[in-house]
C-alpha angles and dihedrals in degrees: 000000000000093000095058116133115219116217104191139358112247112251092233113049117212117232126223129191127209136169127234123174091349094306124113116226129188124214123206124175107202126144094284091055092048090050090050091051091050091049092050098045107022088235121123101205091197091069107014134058113249112232107222097236121151090246092051091048092048088052091046092053091045092049091051091054095054098090100047100024110033089156091068111096128205091249089059091051091048089052090056090063116088138127092285099045110026097086092051094044092047090052092049093049095044097044094041093051098045090042088066093058129081117247112257111259113244116250108264114248108248091221092060096046115102115248130206113262114252114267118244 
């Protein structure tokens, strides 16, 4: 699950809401958010697996907030993470992000692929 490679960002990003300290926030993972995540972590999730570290998940949550909540800073997101909240916030960030991406297509079985007829 965590080692999944992501081929392409879906053209329509799904949005997810969550509540922290009585405020409702909305995540959206479009191209700007993905670029922000890459800038913050050095990981391009379109071609690299994303290790599920706390820092990466903080950056993932922060990146998803950028479109609807540009006033939220990374230090605020870091402050949301503690023993009571980190598991829930990590799950929201991970599932919201990967929910915006298409499932990888299974490799076609070579036996079922059509072949060119033999030439005469």
